[in-house]
C-alpha distance (Angstrom), angle and dihedral (degrees) to the residues before:
residue distance angle dihedral
M1 . . .
A2 3.93 . .
P3 3.83 93.7 .
R4 3.85 92.3 50.8
L5 3.80 90.9 49.8
S6 3.87 88.9 47.5
R7 3.82 89.9 53.2
A8 3.75 92.5 46.5
Q9 3.79 91.9 51.9
E10 3.90 90.4 48.8
K11 3.81 89.0 51.0
C12 3.79 93.6 49.0
T13 3.86 90.0 49.7
I14 3.77 89.9 52.9
Y15 3.73 91.6 52.6
V16 3.75 94.6 48.3
Q17 3.70 90.6 52.1
K18 3.79 88.1 52.3
L19 3.80 90.4 50.7
D20 3.79 91.4 50.9
A21 3.83 89.5 55.7
S22 3.80 92.5 50.9
P23 3.79 112.2 98.7
Y24 3.83 91.0 -158.8
Y25 3.84 93.7 55.1
L26 3.77 91.5 46.5
A27 3.85 90.5 47.5
A28 3.82 90.9 49.9
R29 3.86 89.4 56.0
V30 3.84 91.7 46.3
F31 3.74 92.4 47.1
N32 3.82 93.6 58.2
P33 3.82 98.7 103.4
Q34 3.83 89.6 -151.0
Y35 3.83 95.3 64.4
R36 3.84 110.3 11.6
T37 3.80 105.5 164.5
A38 3.86 96.5 -6.5
F39 3.79 93.6 108.8
L40 3.79 90.1 56.7
K41 3.77 94.4 55.6
N42 3.91 131.6 87.6
E43 3.74 125.5 -133.1
S44 3.82 93.6 -80.1
G45 3.84 90.8 57.5
H46 3.75 98.8 -107.0
I47 3.83 124.6 125.1
T48 3.82 110.1 -107.0
A49 3.89 122.9 -130.1
E50 3.75 87.7 -105.5
G51 3.84 90.1 48.6
E52 3.85 89.1 53.3
K53 3.73 89.3 56.9
K54 3.77 94.1 50.8
L55 3.78 90.8 45.6
F56 3.74 88.2 51.2
I57 3.84 90.1 56.0
V58 3.80 92.4 51.6
R59 3.88 90.9 44.8
K60 3.85 90.7 55.6
L61 3.82 90.8 49.0
W62 3.78 88.2 52.7
E63 3.85 93.1 49.3
R64 3.73 91.9 51.4
F65 3.76 90.2 50.1
R66 3.81 93.3 44.3
N67 3.73 94.4 52.4
K68 3.79 92.8 47.7
I69 3.79 108.5 41.2
P70 3.85 119.4 60.0
V71 3.73 122.5 -144.8
S72 3.86 115.0 -94.3
V73 3.79 115.8 -108.6
R74 3.81 103.8 -97.2
P75 3.81 132.1 132.3
S76 3.75 108.8 -77.3
E77 3.79 126.2 -132.6
S78 3.74 90.1 -115.1
E79 3.83 89.5 58.1
N80 3.82 90.2 50.2
I81 3.80 90.7 49.5
T82 3.80 91.1 49.0
K83 3.86 91.5 53.5
L84 3.69 92.9 47.2
T85 3.83 95.1 47.9
L86 3.82 90.8 50.1
Q87 3.80 89.6 65.5
P88 3.87 116.0 83.7
E89 3.78 109.6 -116.3
E90 3.76 93.2 -127.1
N91 3.89 91.7 58.1
V92 3.86 94.3 57.1
S93 3.82 131.9 76.1
N94 3.73 125.4 -113.5
F95 3.87 88.1 -104.2
H96 3.79 92.9 57.1
N97 3.80 90.1 45.2
A98 3.82 89.7 54.1
R99 3.82 90.0 46.6
R100 3.79 91.7 51.3
N101 3.81 93.2 49.2
Q102 3.89 89.7 49.0
I103 3.83 92.6 51.2
L104 3.84 91.3 46.9
K105 3.79 90.8 48.2
N106 3.89 94.9 47.9
A107 3.77 98.1 37.8
R108 3.84 110.9 121.9
P109 3.79 116.9 -141.3
Q110 3.88 111.5 -121.5
S111 3.84 89.2 -125.7
Q112 3.80 94.0 63.7
D113 3.73 124.3 86.4
E114 3.83 115.2 -114.4
F115 3.93 93.2 -144.9
E116 3.76 93.6 49.6
N117 3.85 91.0 49.3
Y118 3.80 91.4 48.1
I119 3.77 98.1 50.1
F120 3.86 94.1 46.3
E121 3.88 94.0 52.1
N122 3.69 121.7 95.6
P123 3.87 117.8 -95.3
V124 3.72 116.2 -95.0
I125 3.94 118.7 -137.0
L126 3.85 110.0 -135.2
D127 3.72 123.7 -154.3
K128 3.79 119.8 -119.1
S129 3.77 93.4 -99.2
T130 3.80 95.8 52.9
T131 3.83 120.5 79.7
A132 3.76 126.1 -158.5
I133 3.84 91.3 -109.3
Q134 3.86 90.9 54.3
W135 3.78 88.9 51.0
W136 3.76 93.3 50.5
S137 3.93 90.6 46.5
C138 3.91 86.7 64.2
Q139 3.83 93.4 49.3
Y140 3.74 100.6 71.5
G141 3.71 96.0 110.1
R142 3.74 92.8 55.0
F143 3.83 99.7 34.2
P144 3.85 106.8 24.3
R145 3.87 97.4 167.5
L146 3.86 98.1 22.8
S147 3.82 91.6 55.8
Q148 3.80 91.4 54.3
L149 3.86 91.5 51.3
A150 3.89 91.7 45.7
I151 3.78 93.6 51.1
E152 3.90 91.8 48.8
V153 3.71 91.4 48.3
L154 3.81 97.0 45.3
S155 3.82 89.6 45.9
I156 3.91 90.4 63.9
P157 3.81 108.7 108.3
G158 3.84 114.8 -115.2
M159 3.83 89.4 -136.6
S160 3.75 132.9 29.7
D161 3.88 97.3 -137.2
K162 3.83 92.4 93.2
P163 3.81 97.1 51.5
E164 3.77 88.1 44.9
R165 3.79 91.9 54.0
V166 3.78 91.6 48.6
F167 3.78 91.6 46.5
S168 3.80 92.1 48.8
G169 3.91 89.4 50.8
S170 3.81 91.2 55.9
R171 3.81 92.0 68.6
R172 3.86 87.8 67.1
R173 3.74 89.6 54.1
V174 3.84 96.0 57.0
P175 3.92 108.7 59.9
W176 3.74 121.0 174.2
D177 3.78 93.3 -85.3
R178 3.76 93.2 56.0
T179 3.86 101.8 47.6
R180 3.87 89.0 121.2
T181 3.85 90.5 69.9
S182 3.86 109.3 121.7
T183 3.79 119.3 -119.0
R184 3.81 88.2 -124.8
L185 3.92 91.2 55.4
L186 3.90 90.4 44.5
E187 3.80 91.7 51.1
A188 3.74 93.0 47.6
S189 3.86 93.3 48.9
E190 3.79 91.9 49.1
C191 3.65 93.4 47.9
V192 3.77 94.0 50.6
K193 3.73 91.4 45.5
D194 3.78 91.4 54.6
W195 3.75 94.1 44.9
V196 3.82 90.8 53.2
V197 3.85 89.2 51.4
Q198 3.79 92.1 49.1
G199 3.80 95.5 46.2
V200 3.84 94.8 -116.6
L201 3.81 91.6 130.4
K202 3.81 97.7 42.1
D203 3.76 93.2 111.0
V204 3.84 93.0 46.0
L205 3.80 101.3 45.6
């Protein structure tokens, strides 16, 4: 029994080392708004030398994504600020005054980097009904590109068994008389089927 436990521990150590070398695994931990860079710090609250290396890996992933993916066309914060400042203060309600002050307070200058702003902010405690992906989906105004990367990274399944089951089920959907079905249509149909089973689309259908 002891040799088997020893081999299992060695195997787990190898997998942990592989995870620490994966930029997507490290990014998934950094993009958790409740922790951010906490796992990279020592007891005194400073990022360790090893933590700096891991943060460098995530930063490089962000830089590649930032330079490749444009921001979607949505009203920018600067446009919202302009619209609000054009209205005289005496003509707006207390609610709109508070909203204007909040936008002015949280607006991110275009010269600042989204990733640097995010990692230096204080962690946010989420309630039990809110996931990290849901939190990021509401952060487009502050982090337009970073929120896209965070949602993509956090959407990666932790294990491959679920995608493999969905892929295996697709072979039963393509009989010999439907071999001309495109891969894009097959992927869409399998995703919708799985979403319906999991209840993801219950508020849409």
